[in-house]
N, C-alpha and C positions, 0 to 999 in steps of 0.2 A: 758190510754189516747185515744182520738179519733182523727181520721183524719178530719181536719176542712176544708182544701182547698188544691188544687193542682194547682200550677202556672207554666206556660210554658213560656220559654224564647228562642226565636230564635236569635242566634248570628251568624254573618257572616262578612267576609271581605267586604270592599266596592265594590270590583270587584271579581267575581268568574270566573275562567278560566277552560278549559278542562284539565289542568294539573292533573296528577294522585296524587293529594294531598287531603287526606280526612279531613284535618284540616281547610278547607276554610269556612265551616259553621257547625253548630251543634244545637241540641236541648238540653237545660238544663231544668231539672224538679225540682221543689221545692215542698216538702210535708210539710204542716204546720199542727200542732196539737193544740188541745184546751188548752194545758198548756203552750203555747208560744214557744215550741221548733219547729225547722225546720230542714229538711234534704235535701240534694242535690244529684242529679244524672244526668247522661248524656246518651243520646241515640246515638249510632253510626250507623246511617242510614239516609236516606233522611229526613231531619228535618221536612219539611212541611207536608209530608205524615204521619210521626209519630204524629205530632200535631193533625192531623185530627182524629187519633185513640182515642184521649182523649176527643174530643168535638163533634164528628159527631152525628147527630140524629140517633136514633135506626131504623134499617131496619126490624129486626125481632128478635126472641129470641136468636139467635146466633150472632147477630151483635149489641152489646150494648157497648157504649164507656167506656174507662178505668176509667174516673173520676166517672161515675155513680157506677162502681163496688167498688170503694175504699172510696169515701167520706162518712163520718159518721160511718165508721167501727172502731172497737177497735184495737189498736196496742200496746200491752203490752209485747209481748214475741216473740222469734224466730218462734214459731209455728204460731203466728198470721201473720207474714210476709209470710210464706209458704202458709197459707190458703188464704191470699188475692191475692197472685200471681196466685194461682190456680183458685180463683174466677174470676179474670180478664180474665184468659184463657178460662174459661167456658162461660163468657159473650161474649167474642170476638172470639168464635170458628171459625167463618168464616171471620175474619179480617186478611188478608194476612200479614200485617205489625205488627201484634200483638206482636210477640216475641221480635222484635227490640224495639217497642215503649214502652212496659211495663218495659223494662230493666231500663229506667230512673227512674220510680217510685219505682221499686224494689230496686235499689241502694239507693235512697233517703229514703226509709222506713228502710233499715238497718242502714243508717246514723243516722236518728232521734232516732231509738231504742237504738243504742249504747250510744247516749247522754243521753237518758232517764234512762238507767240502769247503766251508768257509766262504760261500758265495751267496749273494742275494738271489732270490728266486727269479727276479726279472731277467737276470743273466742266464740262469739255468734253462729258462724256457725260450732262450734264443734272441732276446732283445739286446741291442748295443748300448742302450741307456735307459734310465728310468724317467718317468714323467711326474712332475709335481701334481699332487692331488689337492683338491679343494673340498674339505669336508662340509657337508650341509646338514642343517637341522631338518629332520623328517617328522612332520606333524600332521594331525588331522585338522581340516577346516573346523572352525567353531560352528555352533548351531545357527549363527546369524553373522552378518558383517561386523557388528560391534565386537563380538567375541573373537572373531577372526583377527580383527585389527589389534586387539589386546595380545593375542598369541604372537602376532608378528612383531609387535613392539618388544615383547620379552625376549624374542630371538636376537634382536639387535642389541639389547642390553647384555646378552651373553657373548657378544662379539663374533657371532657367526657372520660370514660373508655370503652365505647362500642358504636357501631354505626351500623345502618342497612341502606344499600343502596338498592334502588329498582327502578323498572320500567324504564323510560327513554328508551335508545336504547337497553337495555338488551333483547336478543332473537330476535332482528330485523335483525341481520346479521349472521355471521358465528360463529362457536365454538371459533375460535381464537379471534374474536372481543369481545365475551363475557368474555373470559379469560383476555384480555387486560384491560377491564373495572374493573374487580375484582382485578387484579394485581395493577392497579393504586390506587384503594381504599386501598388495603393492604399497599402499599408503603407509601401512605400519612398518614395512621394511625400509622404505625410502628408495630413492632412485638408484643407489649404488649396489644394493644387495641383490644377488641373482635370485630369481623366483622360478620355480618349477611347479607344475600342477599334475597330480595323479588323479585321473578321473575314475579309476576303479571299474573299468569296462562298462560304465553305466549306459552307454549308447548302443551296446550290442552290435548290430550290423548297420546302424543308421549313419551312413557316411555324411549325409547333409547336416545332421545335428552336430557331429564332431567337427565338420569343416567350419560351420558358422562360429562355433566356439573358438576354434583355432585362430580364425581371423581376428576376433575381438580380443583374445588373450595376447596375440602378437602385439596389438596396440599398447598393451600394458607391459611389454618387454618380458614376456614369459619365455624362458629359455627352451623348454620343451613341454609338450602335452603328453603325458604318460598314460598308456592303456585306455585310450578313449573307447576302444572297441574290444569285443571278446577275442581272446587269443586265437581261437579256431577260425575267425573271420579274416583269413589271410588275404583273400581277394579284396575285401573291403579296406584293409590297411593299404594295399597297393593303390587303390583308387584315391584314398585320402592323401597319401604321400604325393602321388602324381599331381593331384589338384593343387596342393599347397605349393609344390615346386613350379607348376605352370603359371601360377599367379603371383610368384615371388613373395609369398608370405613368409616373414622372417620368424619362423618357429620350427623347432624340431618335433618329430613324432617318435615316441619311445614305446616299445612293446616287448612281449616275449616273457614276461615274468611268469605267466601261466603255462609256458612251454615246459611240460613236465618230463620230457625225455628228449634225447639228442635229435632225433629226426624232426620233431616238432619245432625245435629251435632252429634247425637248419632250414626248414621250410619257411619260417618267418623271415630269416635273414636273406634268403635267396629270392623269395617271391613276394614278400610283404612290402 
């Protein structure tokens, strides 16, 4: 089959605020093929900038839009998806938003290929089995412990078995303030619901601040501490992870959401 069209859909709430909520708008990408199949994907980045990467006029040989790289091409196998992702990367070598923007079409191509071949995507990308997924509620901390506790209680009432609290006042006050927020989340969720914390890069490159929170949060059975440091502070992530492991602190460290291109993500995974 051949890619016949790429359609872009900007979706947004009626009013977008400065709240640290990445679900307020998004770009959804549809890939249509000449046999009537279609696949869907989503880009997690500034939607309108990502849209530009699909439709902007060519500037030179290293700035050619994603649609031009993909439309008319053959899509019959996993190797074709990889080839087309690489082709779009070559065409958009100097497009700074490229890795974010192409992710929507990449997901959509896997989706339509799975429908075409009658196979789940996990098998197409080389896995021998799928793994069960545990969906979690992703929410912001309340403005204080009481509000956070109420949010946690509502999550349990909706039958979630896991929740991630993030941003809000986390890191804006003292260590005891941060502990009180997480304690309120834990009390509201109860002992059986998994709890994760997203710190929103609040401690920059301060390994000591992140470590002392990790120790205290581990006592509250937090599964992972997400983005305690800035993405570019790869050495600081390494120091934090090593210290946590050396002292047998039972908490994971997550990061890399701000890795905006492949090499940045690879650096984080290899050296962080």
